[in-house]
C-alpha positions in Angstrom: 0.0 0.0 0.0 1.3 3.4 -1.0 1.7 5.5 2.1 0.9 8.6 0.1 -2.6 7.2 -0.5 -3.5 6.9 3.1 -6.6 9.1 3.7 -5.2 11.1 6.6 -7.7 13.9 6.1 -10.5 11.3 6.4 -9.1 9.8 9.6 -8.6 13.3 11.1 -12.2 14.2 10.3 -13.5 10.9 11.8 -11.7 11.5 15.0 -12.8 15.1 15.1 -16.4 14.1 14.8 -15.9 11.4 17.4 -14.9 14.0 19.9 -18.4 15.3 19.6 -19.6 12.0 20.9 -17.3 12.4 23.9 -18.6 15.9 24.5 -22.2 14.7 24.3 -21.4 11.9 26.8 -19.9 14.5 29.1 -23.1 16.5 28.9 -25.3 13.5 29.6 -23.4 12.6 32.7 -22.7 16.2 33.8 -24.9 15.6 36.9 -22.2 13.2 38.3 -19.5 15.8 38.5 -21.2 19.2 38.4 -20.3 20.0 42.0 -16.5 19.4 41.6 -13.7 20.9 39.7 -14.5 18.4 36.9 -17.4 20.6 35.9 -14.8 22.6 33.8 -14.0 19.4 32.0 -17.2 19.6 30.0 -16.2 23.1 28.8 -12.9 21.7 27.7 -14.5 18.9 25.7 -16.8 21.3 23.8 -13.9 23.7 23.4 -11.9 20.9 21.7 -14.7 20.3 19.2 -15.1 24.0 18.5 -11.3 24.6 18.2 -10.8 21.7 15.7 -13.7 22.7 13.5 -12.7 26.4 13.6 -9.0 25.6 12.9 -10.0 23.4 9.9 -12.3 26.1 8.4 -9.5 28.7 8.9 -6.9 26.5 7.2 -9.2 25.7 4.2 -10.6 29.2 3.7 -8.3 31.8 5.2 -4.8 30.7 5.8 -3.2 27.2 5.8 -1.2 28.1 8.9 -3.6 27.5 11.8 -1.0 26.6 14.4 -2.0 29.4 16.7 -5.4 27.6 17.3 -3.5 24.7 18.7 -0.9 26.8 20.6 -3.8 28.4 22.4 -5.5 25.0 22.9 -2.2 23.6 24.4 -2.0 26.2 27.2 -5.7 25.9 28.0 -5.8 22.1 28.1 -2.5 21.7 29.9 -3.5 24.3 32.5 -6.8 22.5 33.1 -5.2 19.1 33.6 -2.5 20.3 35.9 -5.1 22.2 38.0 -7.3 19.1 37.9 -4.7 16.9 39.6 -3.8 19.7 42.0 -7.4 19.7 43.1 -7.6 15.9 43.2 -4.6 15.3 45.5 -5.1 15.9 49.2 -1.5 16.4 50.4 -0.5 20.0 50.7 3.0 19.0 49.7 1.7 17.4 46.5 -0.5 20.4 45.8 2.6 22.7 46.0 4.6 20.4 43.8 1.9 20.5 41.1 1.7 24.3 41.5 5.4 24.4 40.8 5.0 22.2 37.7 2.3 24.5 36.4 4.6 27.5 36.9 7.4 25.7 35.1 5.1 25.1 32.1 4.0 28.7 32.0 7.7 29.8 32.1 8.6 27.4 29.3 5.7 28.7 27.2 6.7 32.3 27.7 10.3 31.5 26.8 9.2 29.7 23.7 6.9 32.5 22.5 9.5 35.1 23.1 12.7 33.5 21.8 12.1 30.3 19.9 8.9 29.8 17.8 6.6 32.1 16.0 3.1 31.9 17.7 1.3 32.1 14.3 3.6 30.2 12.0 4.9 27.4 14.3 3.4 24.7 16.4 4.9 24.8 19.9 6.4 21.2 20.0 8.8 22.2 22.7 6.2 23.3 25.2 4.0 20.3 24.3 6.7 17.9 25.3 7.4 19.8 28.5 3.7 20.1 29.3 3.0 16.4 28.6 5.9 15.4 30.8 4.6 17.6 33.6 1.1 16.2 33.3 2.5 12.7 33.4 4.4 13.6 36.6 1.3 15.1 38.2 -0.6 11.9 37.3 2.0 9.7 38.9 1.8 11.9 42.0 -2.0 11.5 42.1 -1.9 7.8 41.5 0.8 7.3 44.2 -1.4 9.2 46.7 -4.4 7.1 45.8 -2.5 3.8 46.1 -1.6 4.8 49.7 -5.1 5.7 50.7 -8.4 3.9 51.2 -9.7 5.4 48.0 -7.8 2.6 46.1 -10.8 0.4 46.7 -13.1 2.7 44.7 -10.5 3.9 42.1 -12.5 2.7 39.1 -15.4 4.9 40.4 -13.3 8.1 40.2 -13.7 10.0 37.0 -10.3 11.6 37.5 -8.8 8.1 37.4 -10.2 7.4 34.0 -8.9 10.8 32.8 -5.5 10.0 34.2 -5.3 6.7 32.4 -6.5 8.2 29.1 -3.9 11.0 29.4 -1.1 8.5 30.1 -2.0 6.4 27.1 -2.1 9.5 24.9 0.8 11.5 26.1 3.4 8.8 26.7 3.7 7.8 23.0 3.1 11.4 21.9 6.2 12.8 23.6 8.7 11.0 21.3 6.5 11.9 18.3 6.6 15.6 19.0 10.3 15.4 19.6 11.0 13.9 16.2 8.3 15.7 14.1 10.4 18.8 13.5 13.4 16.7 12.3 11.5 14.4 9.9 8.9 16.7 8.4 9.6 15.4 4.9 10.0 11.8 5.8 7.7 9.3 4.1 7.1 7.6 7.4 5.5 10.6 9.1 2.0 9.8 7.8 2.1 6.5 9.6 3.1 8.3 12.8 0.1 10.6 12.4 -2.2 7.6 12.0 -0.9 6.3 15.4 -1.4 9.8 16.9 -5.1 9.8 15.7 -5.6 6.3 17.1 -4.2 7.5 20.5 -6.7 10.4 20.5 -9.5 7.9 19.7 -8.4 5.6 22.5 -8.3 8.5 24.9 -11.9 9.5 24.0 -13.1 5.9 24.4 -11.6 5.8 27.9 -13.2 9.1 28.8 -16.6 7.9 27.6 -16.1 4.7 29.7 -15.3 6.9 32.7 -18.5 8.9 32.3 -20.5 5.6 32.2 -18.8 3.7 35.0 -17.8 6.4 37.4 -19.7 7.0 40.6 -22.7 9.4 40.7 -21.1 11.1 43.7 -17.8 12.5 42.3 -17.6 15.1 45.0 -16.7 12.3 47.4 -13.3 12.1 45.7 -12.4 15.8 45.9 
């Protein structure tokens, strides 16, 4: 099969539309987490949908360079996830550590926008890698705290647990991809890597939907 004939646009469109399903599921189960910090997760899910469709329209009709949509999305989503795990942990020490991680991400983003990449012409791969690594770190802090508490018994009932698993499966493979993407832009293997990236996003959404379904109705008990 010729790699150039792989319908990447069709795959991207499918996964974009599938994110609508995730946002709808989040809306249907909003009653479970409306009294917790997770209530902002619903806004993030619909923002993802709006951002993807707007970015696509912009690139097709106005300017092919739509990177700034995803640079903005990056700081919004990474900020949410880091703050989510800061709210989910109970230890003051762990909360301070995650606050430091968040500050480190903001500093890296500021340095990147001032000295490295063009906000409108480049995708911020550097800050993506840093942010993903910091989120993974915060997830490990969260999971370690859960493993050492009585909440471990009900871990599958925690929506934040499902989110953490989805993020781990999405970000761990994506870190090396974002490291190499700038060095192999013209490589014939890049389309295959994008397919893997789309599949990871799909798996993440499946896990989030599963979390909405299987998590407890009383999510405030876990915050």
